[in-house]
N, C-alpha and C positions, 0 to 999 in steps of 0.2 A: 504494500500500500504506500509506504514511504517513497519507493522508487517511482511509482506512478505520479505522486504529488510533485516530486522533484523534477520529473520530466515535463510535467505540465507547467511548472513555474519557469523552467528553462525555455519552453516554447513561448510563453508570454513575454519573458525578458527579451528573447531574440526578436519578436515582432515589434516590441517597443523600441529597441535600438535601431531597427530598420526605419521605423516611422519617424523617430526623433533624431536621426543621424544628420541633421542639417540645421541651419538657422531657421527658426519657426516663429510665428506669431502665437503668443499665449492664447489670445482670443481671436478666432478666425472668422467672426461674424459681428456685424454692427449695422445699425439702421441708417438708411439714407437720412441726411439732415441732422445727425446726432453728433455729439462730442465723443471722440474715441481716444482711448489710451492704448497706444501700440507698445507692446512689450516684446521685443525681439530676444528670443532665447538662443544663446550661443552654447552649444552642448559639447563641442570639441574643437581642437585646433586643426591644423593642416598636417595630416600624416604624423601626428604626435608633437608637432612644433607649436609653441605658444602663439595665441592670437595677439596681434599688436594693433590692429586697426579694424573697425567695423564701419563700412560706408553704405548708406541706404539711399536709394533714389526714391523720391516722393512722387507718386503717380498723380496725374491730372485729376482734379476734384478733391484732393486732400489739402485742406486750407488751414491757415493760421497755426502752422506747426511750431511747437515749443518743446525742444528736447530737454531731457533731464541731464545735468552735468554729472560726471562720475569722478570721484576722487582718484587722482593719479592718471587721469586721461585728459587729453586736450580735446575740446569740442570745436568743430568748424562747421559753419553753415554756408551753403551756396544758395543764393537767391536769384530769381529771374522772373521773366514774364510767364504767366499761365498761357495755355493754348487758347483760352477764351476767358472773358470776364465771368466772375461768379458773384452771387449775392451772399453776403454773410451778415446776418442781422439786418440792419437798415442801410448797409453800405455795399457798394459794388467794388470788388477788388480784382485787380488784374495781374498782380505779382505777389510773390512770397517765396518761402523756402522750397527749394527743389531737390536739395540733397543735404543729408546730415552725416557727419563723420566724427567718430570717437577714435582718437589715435594716441600713440605713445604709451599705452598701457602694456601689461604683460599678463595675459590670462592663460595660465598653464593648461595643457591638454587635459589634465586630471580634474579640472574644475569647470564649473558651469557659471554663467553670469547672464544678466539681463541688461539690455540697452533700451531706454524708454523715451517716448515722446508722446505728446498729446496733439490732437488736431481736430478740426471740424470736417465732417463729410458733407460735401456740397449737396444741396437739395436737388440739383438737376441730374445727379447720377441715377441710374436705373436699378431698382431692386431686382434681385435675382442674379445679377452679374457678379463677377469676381474681379477685383482689381489686385494688382501685384506690386510688391515692394522689392525690386531687385537689390540684392545685398552682395557686396564684395567683402570677403573676410581675408585680410592679409595677416600672415604669420611671419615669425622670424625666418622660417624657411618654407616657402610655398604660398599658395593663394587658393582659396575656394571661391568660385564665382556662382553664387546662388541667384542666377539671372534667367534661367530657362522658364519661359512662359508658354502655356498652351496656346495653340493657334485657334482662331475661330471667334465667334461672337461672345463666348463666355470670357474672353480675355480683354474686355473693355478696359481702357485706361492703361493697357499693357504697353510694353516697349518692344514687342514682337521679336522673339527669338525663334518662334515656330517649333511646335512639337514639345512634348514633355521630355525633359532631359534628366540626366543623372543628378543635376544640381538645380532643383526647382526653386523659383523665387517664392518667398512667403506670399500667400494669397489671403485676401479678405473678402468674404462673401457678403454682399450688400442685402440687407433685409428691408422690408417695407417700412416707411415712416411710421412712427408711433403717434 
């Protein structure tokens, strides 16, 4: 009986490490028009090498991005024009944060950490679609590019890599407005 339980636990662990073997969003669903707290979970380095930089591209329709600083890491923001103006509250905005990078840290392969930002989800995005946050994870030796985005209509807001790859970008499924 113990052997069966041990084998079952090993199977569950194996499926978890396959599912969680990349940079992922803690919460993969949010309502259109809502405030969203994005928690990027970094579960390993690059082939055993420590992570030194996490860079995330912000998709169209993710507005008013405010990243959380991390002790021991430098925080850099890239700003630019949005593909189209969006309304946020009573204002129309046409530019904002398009990329966030945390760098200069040292996250050993044996440890896990989270990189966090908040944002507003534009009201003109379509519920039922998934938007993607391409992430580049740089390490002391090597790099993981979590940028693969599925092709087709479900990839709205994507930056088109075509097809699902071995390094999928974290995705956020958009739910109906509340």
